[in-house]
mmCIF file of the N, C-alpha and C atoms, coordinates in Angstrom:
data_MODEL
# 
_entry.id   MODEL 
# 
loop_
_atom_site.group_PDB 
_atom_site.id 
_atom_site.type_symbol 
_atom_site.label_atom_id 
_atom_site.label_alt_id 
_atom_site.label_comp_id 
_atom_site.label_asym_id 
_atom_site.label_entity_id 
_atom_site.label_seq_id 
_atom_site.pdbx_PDB_ins_code 
_atom_site.Cartn_x 
_atom_site.Cartn_y 
_atom_site.Cartn_z 
_atom_site.occupancy 
_atom_site.B_iso_or_equiv 
_atom_site.pdbx_formal_charge 
_atom_site.auth_seq_id 
_atom_site.auth_comp_id 
_atom_site.auth_asym_id 
_atom_site.auth_atom_id 
_atom_site.pdbx_PDB_model_num 
ATOM 1   N N  . MET A 1 1  ? -58.946 -17.136 3.612  1.00 0.00 ? 1  MET A N  1 
ATOM 2   C CA . MET A 1 1  ? -57.945 -17.850 2.860  1.00 0.00 ? 1  MET A CA 1 
ATOM 3   C C  . MET A 1 1  ? -57.279 -16.925 1.845  1.00 0.00 ? 1  MET A C  1 
ATOM 4   N N  . THR A 1 2  ? -58.030 -16.102 1.161  1.00 0.00 ? 2  THR A N  1 
ATOM 5   C CA . THR A 1 2  ? -57.484 -15.193 0.159  1.00 0.00 ? 2  THR A CA 1 
ATOM 6   C C  . THR A 1 2  ? -56.561 -14.171 0.808  1.00 0.00 ? 2  THR A C  1 
ATOM 7   N N  . LYS A 1 3  ? -56.921 -13.731 1.986  1.00 0.00 ? 3  LYS A N  1 
ATOM 8   C CA . LYS A 1 3  ? -56.102 -12.753 2.678  1.00 0.00 ? 3  LYS A CA 1 
ATOM 9   C C  . LYS A 1 3  ? -54.718 -13.330 2.990  1.00 0.00 ? 3  LYS A C  1 
ATOM 10  N N  . ASN A 1 4  ? -54.675 -14.586 3.333  1.00 0.00 ? 4  ASN A N  1 
ATOM 11  C CA . ASN A 1 4  ? -53.397 -15.209 3.633  1.00 0.00 ? 4  ASN A CA 1 
ATOM 12  C C  . ASN A 1 4  ? -52.491 -15.245 2.402  1.00 0.00 ? 4  ASN A C  1 
ATOM 13  N N  . ARG A 1 5  ? -53.075 -15.464 1.241  1.00 0.00 ? 5  ARG A N  1 
ATOM 14  C CA . ARG A 1 5  ? -52.276 -15.460 0.010  1.00 0.00 ? 5  ARG A CA 1 
ATOM 15  C C  . ARG A 1 5  ? -51.690 -14.085 -0.239 1.00 0.00 ? 5  ARG A C  1 
ATOM 16  N N  . TYR A 1 6  ? -52.501 -13.057 -0.059 1.00 0.00 ? 6  TYR A N  1 
ATOM 17  C CA . TYR A 1 6  ? -52.010 -11.694 -0.251 1.00 0.00 ? 6  TYR A CA 1 
ATOM 18  C C  . TYR A 1 6  ? -50.919 -11.359 0.756  1.00 0.00 ? 6  TYR A C  1 
ATOM 19  N N  . ASP A 1 7  ? -51.132 -11.798 1.980  1.00 0.00 ? 7  ASP A N  1 
ATOM 20  C CA . ASP A 1 7  ? -50.101 -11.577 3.003  1.00 0.00 ? 7  ASP A CA 1 
ATOM 21  C C  . ASP A 1 7  ? -48.808 -12.285 2.622  1.00 0.00 ? 7  ASP A C  1 
ATOM 22  N N  . LEU A 1 8  ? -48.925 -13.516 2.130  1.00 0.00 ? 8  LEU A N  1 
ATOM 23  C CA . LEU A 1 8  ? -47.739 -14.265 1.714  1.00 0.00 ? 8  LEU A CA 1 
ATOM 24  C C  . LEU A 1 8  ? -47.045 -13.585 0.544  1.00 0.00 ? 8  LEU A C  1 
ATOM 25  N N  . LEU A 1 9  ? -47.831 -13.137 -0.429 1.00 0.00 ? 9  LEU A N  1 
ATOM 26  C CA . LEU A 1 9  ? -47.248 -12.446 -1.579 1.00 0.00 ? 9  LEU A CA 1 
ATOM 27  C C  . LEU A 1 9  ? -46.559 -11.146 -1.145 1.00 0.00 ? 9  LEU A C  1 
ATOM 28  N N  . ARG A 1 10 ? -47.164 -10.428 -0.218 1.00 0.00 ? 10 ARG A N  1 
ATOM 29  C CA . ARG A 1 10 ? -46.556 -9.194  0.287  1.00 0.00 ? 10 ARG A CA 1 
ATOM 30  C C  . ARG A 1 10 ? -45.247 -9.502  1.014  1.00 0.00 ? 10 ARG A C  1 
ATOM 31  N N  . GLU A 1 11 ? -45.255 -10.559 1.818  1.00 0.00 ? 11 GLU A N  1 
ATOM 32  C CA . GLU A 1 11 ? -44.043 -10.954 2.525  1.00 0.00 ? 11 GLU A CA 1 
ATOM 33  C C  . GLU A 1 11 ? -42.942 -11.377 1.548  1.00 0.00 ? 11 GLU A C  1 
ATOM 34  N N  . ILE A 1 12 ? -43.316 -12.096 0.509  1.00 0.00 ? 12 ILE A N  1 
ATOM 35  C CA . ILE A 1 12 ? -42.343 -12.499 -0.507 1.00 0.00 ? 12 ILE A CA 1 
ATOM 36  C C  . ILE A 1 12 ? -41.768 -11.257 -1.187 1.00 0.00 ? 12 ILE A C  1 
ATOM 37  N N  . GLY A 1 13 ? -42.606 -10.297 -1.464 1.00 0.00 ? 13 GLY A N  1 
ATOM 38  C CA . GLY A 1 13 ? -42.151 -9.047  -2.074 1.00 0.00 ? 13 GLY A CA 1 
ATOM 39  C C  . GLY A 1 13 ? -41.184 -8.302  -1.170 1.00 0.00 ? 13 GLY A C  1 
ATOM 40  N N  . GLU A 1 14 ? -41.511 -8.267  0.130  1.00 0.00 ? 14 GLU A N  1 
ATOM 41  C CA . GLU A 1 14 ? -40.623 -7.602  1.085  1.00 0.00 ? 14 GLU A CA 1 
ATOM 42  C C  . GLU A 1 14 ? -39.286 -8.332  1.193  1.00 0.00 ? 14 GLU A C  1 
ATOM 43  N N  . ILE A 1 15 ? -39.339 -9.653  1.185  1.00 0.00 ? 15 ILE A N  1 
ATOM 44  C CA . ILE A 1 15 ? -38.111 -10.449 1.242  1.00 0.00 ? 15 ILE A CA 1 
ATOM 45  C C  . ILE A 1 15 ? -37.271 -10.190 0.002  1.00 0.00 ? 15 ILE A C  1 
ATOM 46  N N  . SER A 1 16 ? -37.918 -10.142 -1.156 1.00 0.00 ? 16 SER A N  1 
ATOM 47  C CA . SER A 1 16 ? -37.189 -9.865  -2.397 1.00 0.00 ? 16 SER A CA 1 
ATOM 48  C C  . SER A 1 16 ? -36.556 -8.480  -2.351 1.00 0.00 ? 16 SER A C  1 
ATOM 49  N N  . LYS A 1 17 ? -37.295 -7.513  -1.808 1.00 0.00 ? 17 LYS A N  1 
ATOM 50  C CA . LYS A 1 17 ? -36.785 -6.151  -1.689 1.00 0.00 ? 17 LYS A CA 1 
ATOM 51  C C  . LYS A 1 17 ? -35.568 -6.143  -0.757 1.00 0.00 ? 17 LYS A C  1 
ATOM 52  N N  . ASP A 1 18 ? -35.686 -6.815  0.390  1.00 0.00 ? 18 ASP A N  1 
ATOM 53  C CA . ASP A 1 18 ? -34.573 -6.900  1.345  1.00 0.00 ? 18 ASP A CA 1 
ATOM 54  C C  . ASP A 1 18 ? -33.368 -7.580  0.701  1.00 0.00 ? 18 ASP A C  1 
ATOM 55  N N  . ARG A 1 19 ? -33.629 -8.634  -0.050 1.00 0.00 ? 19 ARG A N  1 
ATOM 56  C CA . ARG A 1 19 ? -32.542 -9.357  -0.724 1.00 0.00 ? 19 ARG A CA 1 
ATOM 57  C C  . ARG A 1 19 ? -31.840 -8.443  -1.724 1.00 0.00 ? 19 ARG A C  1 
ATOM 58  N N  . GLY A 1 20 ? -32.646 -7.675  -2.461 1.00 0.00 ? 20 GLY A N  1 
ATOM 59  C CA . GLY A 1 20 ? -32.070 -6.729  -3.424 1.00 0.00 ? 20 GLY A CA 1 
ATOM 60  C C  . GLY A 1 20 ? -31.207 -5.682  -2.741 1.00 0.00 ? 20 GLY A C  1 
ATOM 61  N N  . GLU A 1 21 ? -31.678 -5.169  -1.603 1.00 0.00 ? 21 GLU A N  1 
ATOM 62  C CA . GLU A 1 21 ? -30.906 -4.182  -0.854 1.00 0.00 ? 21 GLU A CA 1 
ATOM 63  C C  . GLU A 1 21 ? -29.604 -4.802  -0.342 1.00 0.00 ? 21 GLU A C  1 
ATOM 64  N N  . LEU A 1 22 ? -29.675 -6.027  0.141  1.00 0.00 ? 22 LEU A N  1 
ATOM 65  C CA . LEU A 1 22 ? -28.480 -6.717  0.625  1.00 0.00 ? 22 LEU A CA 1 
ATOM 66  C C  . LEU A 1 22 ? -27.481 -6.948  -0.509 1.00 0.00 ? 22 LEU A C  1 
ATOM 67  N N  . MET A 1 23 ? -27.976 -7.312  -1.678 1.00 0.00 ? 23 MET A N  1 
ATOM 68  C CA . MET A 1 23 ? -27.090 -7.534  -2.815 1.00 0.00 ? 23 MET A CA 1 
ATOM 69  C C  . MET A 1 23 ? -26.414 -6.225  -3.233 1.00 0.00 ? 23 MET A C  1 
ATOM 70  N N  . THR A 1 24 ? -27.174 -5.129  -3.183 1.00 0.00 ? 24 THR A N  1 
ATOM 71  C CA . THR A 1 24 ? -26.595 -3.823  -3.504 1.00 0.00 ? 24 THR A CA 1 
ATOM 72  C C  . THR A 1 24 ? -25.500 -3.469  -2.503 1.00 0.00 ? 24 THR A C  1 
ATOM 73  N N  . LYS A 1 25 ? -25.777 -3.707  -1.212 1.00 0.00 ? 25 LYS A N  1 
ATOM 74  C CA . LYS A 1 25 ? -24.771 -3.438  -0.185 1.00 0.00 ? 25 LYS A CA 1 
ATOM 75  C C  . LYS A 1 25 ? -23.549 -4.325  -0.389 1.00 0.00 ? 25 LYS A C  1 
ATOM 76  N N  . LEU A 1 26 ? -23.781 -5.592  -0.734 1.00 0.00 ? 26 LEU A N  1 
ATOM 77  C CA . LEU A 1 26 ? -22.675 -6.518  -0.979 1.00 0.00 ? 26 LEU A CA 1 
ATOM 78  C C  . LEU A 1 26 ? -21.809 -6.023  -2.125 1.00 0.00 ? 26 LEU A C  1 
ATOM 79  N N  . LYS A 1 27 ? -22.431 -5.595  -3.213 1.00 0.00 ? 27 LYS A N  1 
ATOM 80  C CA . LYS A 1 27 ? -21.669 -5.091  -4.351 1.00 0.00 ? 27 LYS A CA 1 
ATOM 81  C C  . LYS A 1 27 ? -20.863 -3.851  -3.964 1.00 0.00 ? 27 LYS A C  1 
ATOM 82  N N  . ASN A 1 28 ? -21.453 -2.974  -3.160 1.00 0.00 ? 28 ASN A N  1 
ATOM 83  C CA . ASN A 1 28 ? -20.735 -1.780  -2.713 1.00 0.00 ? 28 ASN A CA 1 
ATOM 84  C C  . ASN A 1 28 ? -19.538 -2.153  -1.843 1.00 0.00 ? 28 ASN A C  1 
ATOM 85  N N  . VAL A 1 29 ? -19.731 -3.121  -0.962 1.00 0.00 ? 29 VAL A N  1 
ATOM 86  C CA . VAL A 1 29 ? -18.636 -3.574  -0.104 1.00 0.00 ? 29 VAL A CA 1 
ATOM 87  C C  . VAL A 1 29 ? -17.536 -4.213  -0.950 1.00 0.00 ? 29 VAL A C  1 
ATOM 88  N N  . GLN A 1 30 ? -17.929 -4.987  -1.959 1.00 0.00 ? 30 GLN A N  1 
ATOM 89  C CA . GLN A 1 30 ? -16.942 -5.617  -2.835 1.00 0.00 ? 30 GLN A CA 1 
ATOM 90  C C  . GLN A 1 30 ? -16.139 -4.564  -3.599 1.00 0.00 ? 30 GLN A C  1 
ATOM 91  N N  . LYS A 1 31 ? -16.805 -3.515  -4.077 1.00 0.00 ? 31 LYS A N  1 
ATOM 92  C CA . LYS A 1 31 ? -16.106 -2.438  -4.782 1.00 0.00 ? 31 LYS A CA 1 
ATOM 93  C C  . LYS A 1 31 ? -15.132 -1.733  -3.839 1.00 0.00 ? 31 LYS A C  1 
ATOM 94  N N  . GLU A 1 32 ? -15.584 -1.453  -2.627 1.00 0.00 ? 32 GLU A N  1 
ATOM 95  C CA . GLU A 1 32 ? -14.721 -0.796  -1.646 1.00 0.00 ? 32 GLU A CA 1 
ATOM 96  C C  . GLU A 1 32 ? -13.528 -1.686  -1.306 1.00 0.00 ? 32 GLU A C  1 
ATOM 97  N N  . ASN A 1 33 ? -13.768 -2.968  -1.172 1.00 0.00 ? 33 ASN A N  1 
ATOM 98  C CA . ASN A 1 33 ? -12.699 -3.930  -0.892 1.00 0.00 ? 33 ASN A CA 1 
ATOM 99  C C  . ASN A 1 33 ? -11.662 -3.914  -2.005 1.00 0.00 ? 33 ASN A C  1 
ATOM 100 N N  . GLU A 1 34 ? -12.115 -3.937  -3.238 1.00 0.00 ? 34 GLU A N  1 
ATOM 101 C CA . GLU A 1 34 ? -11.198 -3.900  -4.388 1.00 0.00 ? 34 GLU A CA 1 
ATOM 102 C C  . GLU A 1 34 ? -10.385 -2.608  -4.385 1.00 0.00 ? 34 GLU A C  1 
ATOM 103 N N  . SER A 1 35 ? -11.057 -1.499  -4.083 1.00 0.00 ? 35 SER A N  1 
ATOM 104 C CA . SER A 1 35 ? -10.364 -0.216  -4.031 1.00 0.00 ? 35 SER A CA 1 
ATOM 105 C C  . SER A 1 35 ? -9.289  -0.224  -2.941 1.00 0.00 ? 35 SER A C  1 
ATOM 106 N N  . LEU A 1 36 ? -9.623  -0.767  -1.786 1.00 0.00 ? 36 LEU A N  1 
ATOM 107 C CA . LEU A 1 36 ? -8.652  -0.835  -0.691 1.00 0.00 ? 36 LEU A CA 1 
ATOM 108 C C  . LEU A 1 36 ? -7.490  -1.754  -1.035 1.00 0.00 ? 36 LEU A C  1 
ATOM 109 N N  . ARG A 1 37 ? -7.769  -2.867  -1.697 1.00 0.00 ? 37 ARG A N  1 
ATOM 110 C CA . ARG A 1 37 ? -6.691  -3.770  -2.118 1.00 0.00 ? 37 ARG A CA 1 
ATOM 111 C C  . ARG A 1 37 ? -5.741  -3.047  -3.079 1.00 0.00 ? 37 ARG A C  1 
ATOM 112 N N  . ASN A 1 38 ? -6.308  -2.278  -3.997 1.00 0.00 ? 38 ASN A N  1 
ATOM 113 C CA . ASN A 1 38 ? -5.470  -1.518  -4.938 1.00 0.00 ? 38 ASN A CA 1 
ATOM 114 C C  . ASN A 1 38 ? -4.611  -0.499  -4.200 1.00 0.00 ? 38 ASN A C  1 
ATOM 115 N N  . GLN A 1 39 ? -5.195  0.146   -3.188 1.00 0.00 ? 39 GLN A N  1 
ATOM 116 C CA . GLN A 1 39 ? -4.427  1.116   -2.407 1.00 0.00 ? 39 GLN A CA 1 
ATOM 117 C C  . GLN A 1 39 ? -3.303  0.431   -1.641 1.00 0.00 ? 39 GLN A C  1 
ATOM 118 N N  . VAL A 1 40 ? -3.582  -0.739  -1.079 1.00 0.00 ? 40 VAL A N  1 
ATOM 119 C CA . VAL A 1 40 ? -2.553  -1.486  -0.359 1.00 0.00 ? 40 VAL A CA 1 
ATOM 120 C C  . VAL A 1 40 ? -1.421  -1.864  -1.315 1.00 0.00 ? 40 VAL A C  1 
ATOM 121 N N  . ASP A 1 41 ? -1.782  -2.316  -2.511 1.00 0.00 ? 41 ASP A N  1 
ATOM 122 C CA . ASP A 1 41 ? -0.763  -2.663  -3.508 1.00 0.00 ? 41 ASP A CA 1 
ATOM 123 C C  . ASP A 1 41 ? 0.090   -1.451  -3.862 1.00 0.00 ? 41 ASP A C  1 
ATOM 124 N N  . MET A 1 42 ? -0.549  -0.306  -4.037 1.00 0.00 ? 42 MET A N  1 
ATOM 125 C CA . MET A 1 42 ? 0.172   0.912   -4.391 1.00 0.00 ? 42 MET A CA 1 
ATOM 126 C C  . MET A 1 42 ? 1.128   1.313   -3.261 1.00 0.00 ? 42 MET A C  1 
ATOM 127 N N  . VAL A 1 43 ? 0.660   1.244   -2.029 1.00 0.00 ? 43 VAL A N  1 
ATOM 128 C CA . VAL A 1 43 ? 1.502   1.597   -0.890 1.00 0.00 ? 43 VAL A CA 1 
ATOM 129 C C  . VAL A 1 43 ? 2.675   0.632   -0.786 1.00 0.00 ? 43 VAL A C  1 
ATOM 130 N N  . GLN A 1 44 ? 2.436   -0.649  -1.058 1.00 0.00 ? 44 GLN A N  1 
ATOM 131 C CA . GLN A 1 44 ? 3.522   -1.632  -1.005 1.00 0.00 ? 44 GLN A CA 1 
ATOM 132 C C  . GLN A 1 44 ? 4.573   -1.343  -2.073 1.00 0.00 ? 44 GLN A C  1 
ATOM 133 N N  . ARG A 1 45 ? 4.114   -0.979  -3.285 1.00 0.00 ? 45 ARG A N  1 
ATOM 134 C CA . ARG A 1 45 ? 5.068   -0.630  -4.348 1.00 0.00 ? 45 ARG A CA 1 
ATOM 135 C C  . ARG A 1 45 ? 5.889   0.597   -3.955 1.00 0.00 ? 45 ARG A C  1 
ATOM 136 N N  . GLU A 1 46 ? 5.227   1.588   -3.360 1.00 0.00 ? 46 GLU A N  1 
ATOM 137 C CA . GLU A 1 46 ? 5.941   2.782   -2.922 1.00 0.00 ? 46 GLU A CA 1 
ATOM 138 C C  . GLU A 1 46 ? 6.943   2.445   -1.821 1.00 0.00 ? 46 GLU A C  1 
ATOM 139 N N  . ALA A 1 47 ? 6.562   1.586   -0.898 1.00 0.00 ? 47 ALA A N  1 
ATOM 140 C CA . ALA A 1 47 ? 7.471   1.186   0.179  1.00 0.00 ? 47 ALA A CA 1 
ATOM 141 C C  . ALA A 1 47 ? 8.684   0.463   -0.394 1.00 0.00 ? 47 ALA A C  1 
ATOM 142 N N  . ASP A 1 48 ? 8.451   -0.411  -1.365 1.00 0.00 ? 48 ASP A N  1 
ATOM 143 C CA . ASP A 1 48 ? 9.562   -1.114  -2.011 1.00 0.00 ? 48 ASP A CA 1 
ATOM 144 C C  . ASP A 1 48 ? 10.496  -0.132  -2.705 1.00 0.00 ? 48 ASP A C  1 
ATOM 145 N N  . TYR A 1 49 ? 9.914   0.847   -3.392 1.00 0.00 ? 49 TYR A N  1 
ATOM 146 C CA . TYR A 1 49 ? 10.713  1.853   -4.095 1.00 0.00 ? 49 TYR A CA 1 
ATOM 147 C C  . TYR A 1 49 ? 11.591  2.622   -3.109 1.00 0.00 ? 49 TYR A C  1 
ATOM 148 N N  . TRP A 1 50 ? 10.984  3.112   -2.020 1.00 0.00 ? 50 TRP A N  1 
ATOM 149 C CA . TRP A 1 50 ? 11.747  3.918   -1.071 1.00 0.00 ? 50 TRP A CA 1 
ATOM 150 C C  . TRP A 1 50 ? 12.780  3.082   -0.323 1.00 0.00 ? 50 TRP A C  1 
ATOM 151 N N  . GLU A 1 51 ? 12.485  1.814   -0.101 1.00 0.00 ? 51 GLU A N  1 
ATOM 152 C CA . GLU A 1 51 ? 13.483  0.944   0.514  1.00 0.00 ? 51 GLU A CA 1 
ATOM 153 C C  . GLU A 1 51 ? 14.685  0.780   -0.418 1.00 0.00 ? 51 GLU A C  1 
ATOM 154 N N  . HIS A 1 52 ? 14.403  0.606   -1.691 1.00 0.00 ? 52 HIS A N  1 
ATOM 155 C CA . HIS A 1 52 ? 15.486  0.510   -2.687 1.00 0.00 ? 52 HIS A CA 1 
ATOM 156 C C  . HIS A 1 52 ? 16.289  1.802   -2.736 1.00 0.00 ? 52 HIS A C  1 
ATOM 157 N N  . GLN A 1 53 ? 15.593  2.941   -2.708 1.00 0.00 ? 53 GLN A N  1 
ATOM 158 C CA . GLN A 1 53 ? 16.279  4.232   -2.717 1.00 0.00 ? 53 GLN A CA 1 
ATOM 159 C C  . GLN A 1 53 ? 17.177  4.378   -1.490 1.00 0.00 ? 53 GLN A C  1 
ATOM 160 N N  . ALA A 1 54 ? 16.680  3.995   -0.332 1.00 0.00 ? 54 ALA A N  1 
ATOM 161 C CA . ALA A 1 54 ? 17.464  4.116   0.897  1.00 0.00 ? 54 ALA A CA 1 
ATOM 162 C C  . ALA A 1 54 ? 18.721  3.255   0.822  1.00 0.00 ? 54 ALA A C  1 
ATOM 163 N N  . LYS A 1 55 ? 18.588  2.049   0.301  1.00 0.00 ? 55 LYS A N  1 
ATOM 164 C CA . LYS A 1 55 ? 19.758  1.174   0.165  1.00 0.00 ? 55 LYS A CA 1 
ATOM 165 C C  . LYS A 1 55 ? 20.769  1.766   -0.817 1.00 0.00 ? 55 LYS A C  1 
ATOM 166 N N  . SER A 1 56 ? 20.276  2.318   -1.908 1.00 0.00 ? 56 SER A N  1 
ATOM 167 C CA . SER A 1 56 ? 21.173  2.943   -2.893 1.00 0.00 ? 56 SER A CA 1 
ATOM 168 C C  . SER A 1 56 ? 21.911  4.124   -2.281 1.00 0.00 ? 56 SER A C  1 
ATOM 169 N N  . TYR A 1 57 ? 21.185  4.967   -1.543 1.00 0.00 ? 57 TYR A N  1 
ATOM 170 C CA . TYR A 1 57 ? 21.816  6.128   -0.915 1.00 0.00 ? 57 TYR A CA 1 
ATOM 171 C C  . TYR A 1 57 ? 22.821  5.698   0.144  1.00 0.00 ? 57 TYR A C  1 
ATOM 172 N N  . GLU A 1 58 ? 22.536  4.628   0.861  1.00 0.00 ? 58 GLU A N  1 
ATOM 173 C CA . GLU A 1 58 ? 23.478  4.138   1.869  1.00 0.00 ? 58 GLU A CA 1 
ATOM 174 C C  . GLU A 1 58 ? 24.755  3.640   1.209  1.00 0.00 ? 58 GLU A C  1 
ATOM 175 N N  . LYS A 1 59 ? 24.632  2.916   0.091  1.00 0.00 ? 59 LYS A N  1 
ATOM 176 C CA . LYS A 1 59 ? 25.821  2.468   -0.642 1.00 0.00 ? 59 LYS A CA 1 
ATOM 177 C C  . LYS A 1 59 ? 26.632  3.664   -1.129 1.00 0.00 ? 59 LYS A C  1 
ATOM 178 N N  . ALA A 1 60 ? 25.955  4.672   -1.656 1.00 0.00 ? 60 ALA A N  1 
ATOM 179 C CA . ALA A 1 60 ? 26.645  5.871   -2.149 1.00 0.00 ? 60 ALA A CA 1 
ATOM 180 C C  . ALA A 1 60 ? 27.330  6.600   -0.991 1.00 0.00 ? 60 ALA A C  1 
ATOM 181 N N  . ARG A 1 61 ? 26.679  6.663   0.167  1.00 0.00 ? 61 ARG A N  1 
ATOM 182 C CA . ARG A 1 61 ? 27.272  7.321   1.329  1.00 0.00 ? 61 ARG A CA 1 
ATOM 183 C C  . ARG A 1 61 ? 28.549  6.600   1.773  1.00 0.00 ? 61 ARG A C  1 
ATOM 184 N N  . ILE A 1 62 ? 28.506  5.285   1.777  1.00 0.00 ? 62 ILE A N  1 
ATOM 185 C CA . ILE A 1 62 ? 29.693  4.501   2.169  1.00 0.00 ? 62 ILE A CA 1 
ATOM 186 C C  . ILE A 1 62 ? 30.838  4.736   1.193  1.00 0.00 ? 62 ILE A C  1 
ATOM 187 N N  . GLU A 1 63 ? 30.527  4.750   -0.092 1.00 0.00 ? 63 GLU A N  1 
ATOM 188 C CA . GLU A 1 63 ? 31.567  5.016   -1.097 1.00 0.00 ? 63 GLU A CA 1 
ATOM 189 C C  . GLU A 1 63 ? 32.155  6.415   -0.925 1.00 0.00 ? 63 GLU A C  1 
ATOM 190 N N  . LEU A 1 64 ? 31.301  7.396   -0.677 1.00 0.00 ? 64 LEU A N  1 
ATOM 191 C CA . LEU A 1 64 ? 31.793  8.764   -0.462 1.00 0.00 ? 64 LEU A CA 1 
ATOM 192 C C  . LEU A 1 64 ? 32.657  8.855   0.800  1.00 0.00 ? 64 LEU A C  1 
ATOM 193 N N  . GLU A 1 65 ? 32.263  8.136   1.823  1.00 0.00 ? 65 GLU A N  1 
ATOM 194 C CA . GLU A 1 65 ? 33.048  8.132   3.055  1.00 0.00 ? 65 GLU A CA 1 
ATOM 195 C C  . GLU A 1 65 ? 34.437  7.520   2.814  1.00 0.00 ? 65 GLU A C  1 
ATOM 196 N N  . LYS A 1 66 ? 34.481  6.431   2.023  1.00 0.00 ? 66 LYS A N  1 
ATOM 197 C CA . LYS A 1 66 ? 35.775  5.820   1.679  1.00 0.00 ? 66 LYS A CA 1 
ATOM 198 C C  . LYS A 1 66 ? 36.630  6.804   0.890  1.00 0.00 ? 66 LYS A C  1 
ATOM 199 N N  . ASP A 1 67 ? 36.029  7.453   -0.100 1.00 0.00 ? 67 ASP A N  1 
ATOM 200 C CA . ASP A 1 67 ? 36.755  8.437   -0.904 1.00 0.00 ? 67 ASP A CA 1 
ATOM 201 C C  . ASP A 1 67 ? 37.283  9.568   -0.028 1.00 0.00 ? 67 ASP A C  1 
ATOM 202 N N  . TYR A 1 68 ? 36.479  10.040  0.896  1.00 0.00 ? 68 TYR A N  1 
ATOM 203 C CA . TYR A 1 68 ? 36.878  11.119  1.793  1.00 0.00 ? 68 TYR A CA 1 
ATOM 204 C C  . TYR A 1 68 ? 38.077  10.704  2.638  1.00 0.00 ? 68 TYR A C  1 
ATOM 205 N N  . MET A 1 69 ? 38.016  9.493   3.180  1.00 0.00 ? 69 MET A N  1 
ATOM 206 C CA . MET A 1 69 ? 39.123  9.018   4.012  1.00 0.00 ? 69 MET A CA 1 
ATOM 207 C C  . MET A 1 69 ? 40.406  8.886   3.188  1.00 0.00 ? 69 MET A C  1 
ATOM 208 N N  . GLN A 1 70 ? 40.295  8.421   1.945  1.00 0.00 ? 70 GLN A N  1 
ATOM 209 C CA . GLN A 1 70 ? 41.475  8.311   1.071  1.00 0.00 ? 70 GLN A CA 1 
ATOM 210 C C  . GLN A 1 70 ? 42.045  9.689   0.763  1.00 0.00 ? 70 GLN A C  1 
ATOM 211 N N  . LEU A 1 71 ? 41.161  10.637  0.479  1.00 0.00 ? 71 LEU A N  1 
ATOM 212 C CA . LEU A 1 71 ? 41.624  11.992  0.180  1.00 0.00 ? 71 LEU A CA 1 
ATOM 213 C C  . LEU A 1 71 ? 42.267  12.641  1.399  1.00 0.00 ? 71 LEU A C  1 
ATOM 214 N N  . GLN A 1 72 ? 41.725  12.374  2.565  1.00 0.00 ? 72 GLN A N  1 
ATOM 215 C CA . GLN A 1 72 ? 42.321  12.904  3.796  1.00 0.00 ? 72 GLN A CA 1 
ATOM 216 C C  . GLN A 1 72 ? 43.731  12.342  3.996  1.00 0.00 ? 72 GLN A C  1 
ATOM 217 N N  . ALA A 1 73 ? 43.881  11.037  3.761  1.00 0.00 ? 73 ALA A N  1 
ATOM 218 C CA . ALA A 1 73 ? 45.198  10.401  3.908  1.00 0.00 ? 73 ALA A CA 1 
ATOM 219 C C  . ALA A 1 73 ? 46.180  10.967  2.892  1.00 0.00 ? 73 ALA A C  1 
ATOM 220 N N  . GLN A 1 74 ? 45.749  11.178  1.656  1.00 0.00 ? 74 GLN A N  1 
ATOM 221 C CA . GLN A 1 74 ? 46.628  11.746  0.631  1.00 0.00 ? 74 GLN A CA 1 
ATOM 222 C C  . GLN A 1 74 ? 47.032  13.172  0.991  1.00 0.00 ? 74 GLN A C  1 
ATOM 223 N N  . LEU A 1 75 ? 46.076  13.924  1.526  1.00 0.00 ? 75 LEU A N  1 
ATOM 224 C CA . LEU A 1 75 ? 46.380  15.298  1.920  1.00 0.00 ? 75 LEU A CA 1 
ATOM 225 C C  . LEU A 1 75 ? 47.427  15.323  3.034  1.00 0.00 ? 75 LEU A C  1 
ATOM 226 N N  . LYS A 1 76 ? 47.292  14.450  3.989  1.00 0.00 ? 76 LYS A N  1 
ATOM 227 C CA . LYS A 1 76 ? 48.273  14.377  5.076  1.00 0.00 ? 76 LYS A CA 1 
ATOM 228 C C  . LYS A 1 76 ? 49.660  14.027  4.538  1.00 0.00 ? 76 LYS A C  1 
ATOM 229 N N  . LEU A 1 77 ? 49.701  13.119  3.548  1.00 0.00 ? 77 LEU A N  1 
ATOM 230 C CA . LEU A 1 77 ? 50.991  12.772  2.940  1.00 0.00 ? 77 LEU A CA 1 
ATOM 231 C C  . LEU A 1 77 ? 51.577  13.977  2.212  1.00 0.00 ? 77 LEU A C  1 
ATOM 232 N N  . CYS A 1 78 ? 50.749  14.710  1.529  1.00 0.00 ? 78 CYS A N  1 
ATOM 233 C CA . CYS A 1 78 ? 51.213  15.863  0.760  1.00 0.00 ? 78 CYS A CA 1 
ATOM 234 C C  . CYS A 1 78 ? 51.763  16.968  1.659  1.00 0.00 ? 78 CYS A C  1 
ATOM 235 N N  . ILE A 1 79 ? 51.119  17.207  2.783  1.00 0.00 ? 79 ILE A N  1 
ATOM 236 C CA . ILE A 1 79 ? 51.578  18.304  3.632  1.00 0.00 ? 79 ILE A CA 1 
ATOM 237 C C  . ILE A 1 79 ? 52.544  17.823  4.721  1.00 0.00 ? 79 ILE A C  1 
ATOM 238 N N  . GLY A 1 80 ? 52.811  16.522  4.702  1.00 0.00 ? 80 GLY A N  1 
ATOM 239 C CA . GLY A 1 80 ? 53.829  15.978  5.580  1.00 0.00 ? 80 GLY A CA 1 
ATOM 240 C C  . GLY A 1 80 ? 53.398  15.750  7.011  1.00 0.00 ? 80 GLY A C  1 
ATOM 241 N N  . THR A 1 81 ? 52.145  15.605  7.240  1.00 0.00 ? 81 THR A N  1 
ATOM 242 C CA . THR A 1 81 ? 51.698  15.357  8.616  1.00 0.00 ? 81 THR A CA 1 
ATOM 243 C C  . THR A 1 81 ? 51.215  13.936  8.819  1.00 0.00 ? 81 THR A C  1 
ATOM 244 N N  . ALA A 1 82 ? 51.540  13.059  7.887  1.00 0.00 ? 82 ALA A N  1 
ATOM 245 C CA . ALA A 1 82 ? 51.131  11.653  8.024  1.00 0.00 ? 82 ALA A CA 1 
ATOM 246 C C  . ALA A 1 82 ? 51.933  10.989  9.128  1.00 0.00 ? 82 ALA A C  1 
ATOM 247 N N  . PRO A 1 83 ? 51.358  10.070  9.883  1.00 0.00 ? 83 PRO A N  1 
ATOM 248 C CA . PRO A 1 83 ? 52.088  9.421   10.984 1.00 0.00 ? 83 PRO A CA 1 
ATOM 249 C C  . PRO A 1 83 ? 53.199  8.527   10.503 1.00 0.00 ? 83 PRO A C  1 
# 
């Protein structure tokens, strides 16, 4: 009978040890998850920034193209080759 109590106590100790190891692993996974979420947020902010930059550059390119076409037309008028 006494041996069974010791066996039970040993098993409880092993279960507690396993539970502690699982909790440690859980905490590590939670930390890694938080780190990955932060990285995803950072990448999303960078993507938003570069998308905004691309749109700004496209608007500037269109304006420059309009200016170029106007200057070309004025040049043709000046040198007398306008249709």
